[in-house]
C-alpha positions as CSV (number, residue, x, y, z in Angstrom):
1,X,0.0,111.9,-34.1
2,X,-1.4,110.7,-30.8
3,X,-3.6,108.0,-32.5
4,X,-0.5,106.7,-34.4
5,X,1.5,106.3,-31.2
6,X,-1.3,104.4,-29.5
7,X,-1.6,102.0,-32.4
8,X,2.2,101.4,-32.4
9,X,2.2,100.5,-28.7
10,X,-0.6,98.0,-29.2
11,X,1.4,96.5,-32.1
12,X,4.5,96.2,-29.8
13,X,2.5,94.5,-26.9
14,X,1.1,91.7,-29.1
15,X,4.5,90.2,-29.9
16,X,5.4,90.2,-26.2
17,X,2.2,88.3,-25.4
18,X,2.9,85.8,-28.1
19,X,6.4,85.3,-26.8
20,X,5.1,84.8,-23.2
21,X,2.4,82.3,-24.3
22,X,5.0,80.4,-26.4
23,X,7.4,80.3,-23.5
24,X,4.6,78.8,-21.3
25,X,3.8,76.3,-23.9
26,X,7.5,75.3,-24.2
27,X,7.7,74.9,-20.4
28,X,4.6,72.8,-20.2
29,X,5.8,70.6,-23.2
30,X,9.1,70.1,-21.4
31,X,7.3,69.1,-18.2
32,X,5.0,66.7,-20.0
33,X,7.9,65.1,-21.9
34,X,9.9,64.8,-18.6
35,X,6.8,63.2,-16.9
36,X,6.1,60.8,-19.7
37,X,9.8,59.8,-19.8
38,X,9.9,59.2,-16.1
39,X,6.7,57.2,-16.2
40,X,8.0,55.1,-19.0
41,X,11.4,54.6,-17.2
42,X,9.6,53.6,-14.0
43,X,7.4,51.1,-15.9
44,X,10.4,49.6,-17.5
45,X,12.2,49.4,-14.2
46,X,9.1,47.9,-12.5
47,X,8.8,45.3,-15.3
48,X,12.5,44.4,-15.0
49,X,12.2,44.2,-11.2
50,X,9.1,41.8,-11.6
51,X,11.0,39.7,-14.1
52,X,14.0,39.6,-11.7
53,X,11.7,38.6,-8.8
54,X,10.0,35.9,-10.9
55,X,13.4,34.5,-12.0
56,X,14.6,34.6,-8.4
57,X,11.4,32.7,-7.3
58,X,11.8,30.2,-10.1
59,X,15.5,29.7,-9.3
60,X,14.6,29.2,-5.6
61,X,11.9,26.7,-6.5
62,X,14.2,24.8,-8.8
63,X,16.8,24.6,-6.0
64,X,14.2,23.3,-3.6
65,X,13.0,20.8,-6.1
66,X,16.6,19.6,-6.7
67,X,17.1,19.2,-2.9
68,X,13.8,17.2,-2.6
69,X,14.9,14.9,-5.5
70,X,18.3,14.3,-3.9
71,X,16.7,13.6,-0.5
72,X,14.2,11.2,-2.1
73,X,17.0,9.5,-4.0
74,X,19.0,9.1,-0.7
75,X,15.9,7.7,1.1
76,X,15.3,5.3,-1.8
77,X,18.9,4.1,-1.5
78,X,18.5,3.6,2.2
79,X,15.2,1.7,1.7
80,X,16.9,-0.5,-1.0
81,X,19.8,-1.4,1.3
82,X,19.1,-4.9,2.8
83,X,21.1,-7.2,5.1
84,X,21.4,-10.9,4.1
85,X,20.5,-13.2,6.9
86,X,20.4,-16.9,5.9
87,X,19.2,-18.3,9.3
88,X,16.6,-20.9,9.6
89,X,13.3,-20.3,11.5
90,X,10.0,-21.9,12.3
91,X,7.0,-20.8,10.2
92,X,3.4,-20.8,11.4
93,X,0.5,-18.8,10.0
94,X,-3.3,-18.9,10.0
95,X,-5.1,-18.7,6.7
96,X,-7.5,-15.9,5.9
97,X,-10.6,-18.1,6.4
98,X,-10.9,-21.9,6.4
99,X,-9.8,-23.7,3.2
100,X,-11.8,-26.7,1.9
101,X,-9.5,-29.6,1.2
102,X,-12.0,-32.2,0.1
103,X,-15.6,-33.4,0.2
104,X,-16.4,-36.4,2.4
105,X,-19.3,-38.5,3.8
106,X,-20.9,-38.4,7.2
107,X,-21.9,-41.7,8.8
108,X,-25.2,-41.1,10.6
109,X,-26.5,-43.1,13.6
110,X,-28.7,-45.2,11.4
111,X,-25.6,-46.4,9.4
112,X,-26.5,-44.4,6.3
113,X,-23.9,-42.1,4.7
114,X,-24.7,-38.6,3.7
115,X,-22.6,-35.9,1.8
116,X,-24.2,-32.5,2.6
117,X,-21.5,-30.5,0.9
118,X,-21.4,-32.6,-2.3
119,X,-22.2,-30.3,-5.3
120,X,-22.2,-27.2,-3.1
121,X,-18.7,-26.7,-1.8
122,X,-15.5,-27.2,-3.9
123,X,-11.9,-28.0,-3.1
124,X,-10.1,-24.6,-2.7
125,X,-13.2,-22.7,-1.4
126,X,-12.4,-20.4,1.5
127,X,-15.1,-20.3,4.2
128,X,-15.1,-17.0,5.9
129,X,-18.6,-16.8,7.5
130,X,-21.3,-19.1,8.9
131,X,-24.8,-17.6,9.0
132,X,-23.2,-14.1,8.7
133,X,-20.7,-14.6,11.5
134,X,-17.0,-14.4,10.8
135,X,-15.1,-17.6,11.5
136,X,-11.3,-17.5,11.8
137,X,-10.5,-21.1,12.7
138,X,-11.9,-24.6,12.5
139,X,-13.2,-24.6,16.1
140,X,-15.3,-21.4,15.5
141,X,-16.7,-23.0,12.3
142,X,-17.6,-26.2,14.0
143,X,-19.3,-24.4,16.9
144,X,-21.2,-22.1,14.5
145,X,-22.6,-25.1,12.6
146,X,-23.6,-26.9,15.7
147,X,-25.4,-23.9,17.1
148,X,-27.4,-23.4,13.9
149,X,-30.0,-26.1,14.5
150,X,-30.7,-26.5,10.8
151,X,-29.4,-25.4,7.4
152,X,-26.5,-23.0,7.5
153,X,-25.4,-20.2,5.1
154,X,-21.7,-20.4,4.3
155,X,-20.0,-17.2,3.1
156,X,-17.1,-18.3,0.9
157,X,-14.5,-17.1,-1.6
158,X,-14.3,-19.0,-4.8
159,X,-11.9,-17.9,-7.6
160,X,-11.7,-14.4,-5.9
161,X,-15.5,-14.1,-6.0
162,X,-17.7,-14.0,-2.9
163,X,-20.6,-16.5,-2.8
164,X,-23.2,-17.7,-0.3
165,X,-23.8,-21.4,-0.2
166,X,-26.6,-23.2,1.8
167,X,-25.7,-26.5,3.3
168,X,-27.9,-28.7,5.6
169,X,-25.7,-30.5,8.2
170,X,-26.5,-34.1,9.4
171,X,-25.8,-35.6,12.8
172,X,-22.8,-37.9,13.0
173,X,-23.3,-41.4,14.6
174,X,-19.7,-41.3,15.9
175,X,-19.8,-38.2,18.2
176,X,-23.4,-37.0,17.9
177,X,-22.2,-33.7,16.4
178,X,-23.7,-32.2,13.3
179,X,-21.4,-32.0,10.3
180,X,-21.4,-30.8,6.7
181,X,-19.1,-33.4,5.3
182,X,-15.9,-31.6,4.2
183,X,-12.2,-31.6,5.2
184,X,-10.8,-28.2,6.0
185,X,-7.5,-26.5,7.1
186,X,-7.0,-23.2,8.9
187,X,-3.2,-23.1,9.4
188,X,0.2,-24.4,8.4
189,X,3.7,-24.6,9.8
190,X,7.2,-25.7,8.9
191,X,10.8,-24.7,8.7
192,X,12.2,-22.1,6.4
193,X,15.1,-19.6,5.8
194,X,15.0,-15.9,6.4
195,X,16.6,-14.4,3.3
196,X,17.1,-10.7,4.2
197,X,15.8,-7.8,6.1
198,X,15.8,-4.0,5.7
199,X,17.3,-2.3,8.7
200,X,15.5,1.0,7.9
201,X,12.0,-0.4,7.4
202,X,12.4,-3.6,9.4
203,X,10.8,-5.5,6.5
204,X,12.0,-9.1,5.8
205,X,11.8,-11.6,3.0
206,X,11.9,-15.4,3.6
207,X,11.8,-18.7,1.7
208,X,12.0,-17.3,-1.8
209,X,8.9,-19.1,-2.8
210,X,5.3,-19.2,-1.7
211,X,3.7,-21.7,0.7
212,X,1.2,-23.8,-1.2
213,X,-1.4,-26.1,0.3
214,X,-0.2,-29.7,-0.1
215,X,-3.7,-31.0,-0.8
216,X,-5.1,-28.3,-3.2
217,X,-1.8,-27.0,-4.6
218,X,-3.0,-23.4,-4.1
219,X,-1.2,-20.5,-2.6
220,X,-2.4,-20.0,1.0
221,X,-3.6,-16.5,2.0
222,X,-2.4,-15.2,5.4
223,X,-4.6,-13.9,8.2
224,X,-1.8,-13.8,10.8
225,X,1.4,-15.6,11.4
226,X,4.9,-15.5,12.9
227,X,8.5,-16.7,12.4
228,X,10.0,-18.4,15.4
229,X,13.5,-19.5,16.5
230,X,14.1,-23.1,15.5
231,X,16.5,-25.8,16.4
232,X,17.6,-27.8,13.3
233,X,18.1,-31.5,14.1
234,X,18.5,-33.0,10.6
235,X,19.0,-31.9,7.0
236,X,17.9,-34.1,4.1
237,X,19.8,-33.4,0.9
238,X,17.7,-32.8,-2.2
239,X,17.9,-35.3,-5.0
240,X,16.5,-35.5,-8.5
241,X,12.7,-35.4,-8.3
242,X,12.9,-35.0,-4.5
243,X,13.4,-31.6,-2.8
244,X,15.6,-31.2,0.2
245,X,14.2,-30.9,3.7
246,X,15.0,-29.2,7.0
247,X,13.9,-31.0,10.1
248,X,13.8,-29.2,13.3
249,X,11.9,-28.1,16.5
250,X,10.1,-24.8,16.6
251,X,10.2,-22.7,19.8
252,X,6.7,-21.3,19.9
253,X,7.7,-18.9,22.7
254,X,10.4,-17.1,20.8
255,X,8.8,-14.9,18.0
256,X,11.2,-13.4,15.5
257,X,8.9,-11.7,13.1
258,X,5.3,-11.2,12.1
259,X,4.1,-12.6,8.7
260,X,1.8,-10.3,6.7
261,X,2.1,-11.7,3.2
262,X,2.5,-15.1,1.5
263,X,3.3,-14.5,-2.2
264,X,4.7,-16.6,-5.1
265,X,8.1,-15.0,-4.3
266,X,8.1,-15.8,-0.6
267,X,6.9,-14.6,2.9
268,X,7.1,-11.0,3.9
269,X,6.4,-9.0,7.0
270,X,8.0,-7.1,9.9
271,X,11.0,-8.4,11.8
272,X,12.4,-7.8,15.3
273,X,16.2,-7.7,14.6
274,X,17.0,-7.8,18.3
275,X,15.8,-11.5,18.2
276,X,18.2,-12.5,15.4
277,X,21.2,-14.3,16.8
């Protein structure tokens, strides 16, 4: 009897243990499920938050870009706004180097003629250096040739290509100076019309056509130059086959603008609008 009771108690205890273990498993499962759900929800929220932040940054960037585009467009409009002028002015500028206009002879003391530059220099050549020294005007070129005491190396520009030409000067019988036998020009001047200026950039446009050399027919390159006030004394009307002409006096002491470019479309540079009447 006693053995039977003991066996029965053991039988009753086992189900209780199974129930307790099952309850623990259930609790753990619920906790794991809750944890996984919270983690998933948090990941989704974080992803949505990142997307929102990215969209916000993108939207902000697009707004800034739009502002920059509008600002650039406004600045472009301001730069493109020009003021018509139409007043006449004196024009004078120095060429970028000394232009060769023609080849000539040098009459020596003995009466013989020599042409040192014949077959070496060409019409339209731009002389920029003499024996490696930069020359900006005719006087500098003449002095450099006379100081050479012999053959000189001329650094020139021909058809947009740099070349070095050797020329041996001869002494002139007229003034006892050594010469290379060529005609040159280093500057030009005249009367023209200022077409417009930009009040924002202070840039101007004048003439509406380039200044060509009268002897070579080539566009002159600018080293430096100015526009001056001018007093017009006569106007010659243009006729068929004969262009019109403005005749006036240039006031060399009254600079209106600085010339920086001579192009086929005209002169360009920086203007002092306070000097425009």
